[in-house]
N, C-alpha and C positions, 0 to 999 in steps of 0.2 A: 182421398178416395175418388177414383174415376167414376164416371157415370156407368160404365160397363160393370165395374166391381159392385157398385151399389145395386144395380139391377140383379146381378147374380145372387147377391146376399138375400135380396127380397124373394127371389124365386126359390131359394133353398128353404126359407121360412115357410113359403107357400106349400112346398112339397111335404115338409114335416107336418104341417097342419092337415094335409090331405092323406096322411099315412094310414088311417083307418078306412078300409074300403067298405062301400055300401054293399048289401046283399045283392047278388045278381038276379035279374028277372028270371033267367033260365040257366040251369047248370051248364057250365062250359061256355056260356055266351058272355061276351064283353059288351057293356053298354056302349052304344054308338056315340062317338064324339067325346068319349071320356078323356080327361087330361092325363098326360103321362105322370107317373108317380115316382120316377127316378130323377136324380139331379141332372144328368145329361139330357134326359127327355124334356125336363122343364126348360132347360136352357135353349134347346132346339125349338120348343114351342114359342118362347119369347123372343127368339132371334130377330124376326122381322121388325118387332117394336124397337129392339135395341139398335138395329141398323138405321131405322128411320130417325131415332133420336140422335144417333151419332152424326148423321148427315146434317141435321139441323144445327148441331153444335159446330160442325165444320163451317157451314155457311155463315153462322154468326161470327165466328172467329175471323173468317175471310173478310167479311164486311167491316169489322172493327179494324183489321189490318189496313184495308184500303182507306178508311177514314183517317187513321193515324198518318198514313203516307201523304194524303192530301193536306192535312193540317201541318205536317212537317215541311211541305214544299211551299206554303204560302204564309205570310207574304214573302215576296222576294224583291230585291232591289233592282231597279231598272235605271240606266243612265238618263238624265233629264233630256239629253239631246235626242233621245229616241221617242219622246212623247209628243203627240200632235194634239192640238186644241181645236175644237170645232166652234165657230162663232155662234154666239147666242146661248151657249150652254153654261157659261160661267156665272156664278152668283156674285153680284157687284158688292164690294165692301167699301165702306168709307175709309179714308186714309187712316183714321184712328183705329178702326177695327183691324185693318191689315197690319198696322204696326204692332198691335197687341198680339195678333196671331204669330207674326214673325218673331217677336221677343219670347213668346211661349215656346216656340220650336227651337229657339237658340239654346235653351237650357234643358228642354225636355224631349223625350223620344216621341215619335209620331204614333199616337194611340190608334187612330183610324187611318189605315193605309189608303192610298189613292186607288180608286176602282178604274180599271182600264179594259179595253177590248183589244185583243190581238188582231193585227192587220196582216194581210197576205204578204206585204212587202217587208215583214220583219219588224215594223214599227208598232206603236201602241197608241190608240186613241183614248183620250181621257174621257171617262164617263162622269165621274164625280171626284172632286178634289182639286179643281183648277187653282184655287187660292193657296192651297197647301203646296202645290208645285211652284207657284210664283214665290212663296215665302222661302222655299228651299233654294230657288235661284238667287233671291236677294241675299241669302246667307252664304252664298258661294259654295253650296253643296253640289256634288257631282251626280248623285243618284238619290232616288226616293223609294221607300217601300211601297209596293203595289200588290193588289190582288187582281187576278185576271177573271173577268166575268164573261159568260157566254150568253149574250143577249142579242136577239134578232135586230138587224139594222133599223127596221121601220119603227121600233119602239124604244130605241136608245135615247132619243131626245125626251120622250115622255118619261122614261125612267129617271133620267137625270133631273128633270123638272120636279117630279114628285118627291125625289129625295131632298131637293132644296126646299120644297114647299113645307116640309116638316120643321125646318129651321125657324125658331122664333124671331131671329134677327133679319129674316128675309123681308125687305121692304115691300109694301103693298104694290108699288109700281112694278117691281120685278115679278110679282105674282101675276099681275095683269098681263105683262108681256108673255109670260109662259103660257097662260090660258089662251091668249090671242093666237100664239103660234100653233097651239094644239087645235084650236078651232079652225084656223086656216088650213091646217094639214088634213084634218079628219072630217071637217064639216059638221062636227058635233054641236048640239045646242048647249045653251048655258046649263040647262038641267042635266044633260048627259055629262058635261064636264064636271059638274058638282058631284054627281054620283061616282064618277071614276076617281075623283080626288078624295072622296069621303068628307066633303065640307058642305055646309048648307047652301042651297041654291041662292039664297039672299046674299051670301058673301060673294059669290061669283058675280052676281048682278051688280053689287056695289063696286067691285074691282073694275068692271067694264065702264064705270063712270069716267075713267081716264081716257077712254075712247072719244068722249065728247068734249074734251078740252081742246082749245085752239092748238094747231100744230106747233106753233112757237112755244107754247107753254109746255108741251110734252118734251120738246127738245131741251128746255131748261131743266126739267125734272130728270131727264136721263143722266145729267151730270151730277145730280145730288138726289137720288131716288129716296133716300132715307128722310128727306125733309118734309114729306107730305104723305098723309095717310088717305085711305079710300073715302072716309067720311068728308074730309075737307075737299077732296077731288070731286065728290058728288055735288057739294054745295057750289063749287066754282063752275062745274059743268052746267048746272042749272042756270046760274047767272049768265054764262056765255050764251046759252040758248035764248035768254031773254034780252040779248042785245048788248051785253056788257063784255064782249070778248076782249076788247082792248084793255079794259081795266083788269080783267082776269089775268092777262099776260103780265101786266105791271105787278099785280099782287103775287104771282108765282115767282117773278124775278126777285122781288123783295123777300119773299119767303125762303127761297133756296139760298139766298145770300145771308140769311140769318137776321135780317133787319125787322122781320115781322114774325109773329107766331102764326100758327094755322088759323086760330080764331080771328086774329087781327087781319090776316090776309082775306078772309071771307068778308069781313067788315069793309076793308079797303075796296074790294071789287064790287061790293053792293052799295056803296055810297052813290047818291045821286049826283050827276055831273052839274057843275055850276052853269047857270043860264048864260049863254054867250050873248054879248052885246050885239046890236045890229051892225051890219057891215058898214063901216065908215066910208065917207066920200074919199075918192082917190087923193092921196097927198096930204090928208088930214091926220095928224098924230092922234093915237088912241092910247089912253092910260089904263093900265090894269092895276087895281088896288087890292091890297090885303087888309081889309078893314079901312082904317083911315090912312094907311101908309101906301105909298106908291111901290108896286112890285116891279113893273116894267112899262115901257112905252114902245109901241110899234107903229110903223107907217108903211104904206104900200104905194108903189108907183109902177104901173105897167106890169112887168114880169119880176119886179124886185120887191122883197119884203125885208124891212129892217127892224130889228128888235134891240132896244137898249134896256139893260137891267140895272137895278140899283145895287145889286149885290153879285159879286163874281161867283159865289157858291151857287146861287140860284141859276146863274147863266150856265154853269157847267152841268147841273142836273137837267135843265131844260134842253140844253144842246143834245144830250144823249137821247132824250125822249123825242125831240124833233127829228133827229137823224133816223130813228126807228120809224117814225110816222112817214117821213119822206120816202124811205125805202119801201114801205108797204104801198104807198101811193104809186111809186114807180113800178112795182111789180103788178099792181092792179091795172095800171095803164098799159103795160106790155101784154097782159092777158086779154084785155079788151080790144087790143089792136088787131 
C-alpha cells in the first residue's frame, strides 16, 4: 500500500468518526473552521500534508539512488603508470613487512583501495596506499583499485600522515618525521600537534627526542626505523647532550644492524670511556692492553701514526671506527677554516 492510499484510508476513517454533527450555535449557521464531512472534502483538507510527505519520500529516494550510484562507481581501477607519489608521504616498511604484504596481495583481493586525488593533468596523486601500489608493481600488475578523495591540497600531507599514524606498525621514528613536517609547515606547538592527532602531549614530546640525536645517528635510523623506539631515543639523546655523542652514534649503528638490543645500546652509549694514557714521547712505541693481553701497539713520528694489532679482526673493526673519526675530524677542520 502506497503512502497516499494509506493516508486516504485514514482520512475515510476520520470522516466516518465525524459523521454525527454537533448542534449548531445558531440555526442555519455553520461553525467557523469546521472540518469537511465528505470523503472528497477530507482528501482536499489533507492534500497539503500528503503532498509534503510525498516530496519527502521523493527526496529520500533520490538521495538513496545517488548514494547507490556513488557506491557502484567506486572503487575503480587505475593504471599504475598514471599514479604519482609525493616524497615524504609513504610509510616505510621493513623488507619483511613488504614481503608479507606482497604475498598477501598475490593470493587475496585488495580490501582497502588506494586513496588518490585527481590532478588537472589527468593523473592521480597517491594520498594513502603507497606500499600497496609498490606491491602491485612488484607482482607485475597493470592497475590497482582506487577511491578518489576530494581533499584540499594544503591538508593532503596531514591527512596522509594521520592515516598512517593509526597504524600500529608505524615506527616511532616515522611518527616523529611526520610531526616534524607538520610543525615546520604550520608552526604548531607540540601541544597543538598532540590535540590535532588525538594523542597525549607526552607522546609527542617523547617522539621529538629523535630531534636531539646526532645527525649521523638519525641517518642510520632512517635506513632501519623499526629498530629503535622513542624511549630508547630519549635515553640516547640525553647521553648525547651529556657529551657522549660519539658513543651514541656507535650504539645506534650496532643497534640498527641487530648486534645490540635497545637496552644494550643505551648501556653501550652510557659506559664511561677508558682513561687515555698520557701522550708518549715522539717515536716511542705505546702498548694498549686488554687486561694482561696486548691489544695493539702504536707509535707516532711527525705526521705519521702507525698502529700494529695482535688480531686482524680487531684491526678491521678499529679501522672502520678510525675512518669515521678521521672523517669527522676532517669535516670539523673544514668548518673551522
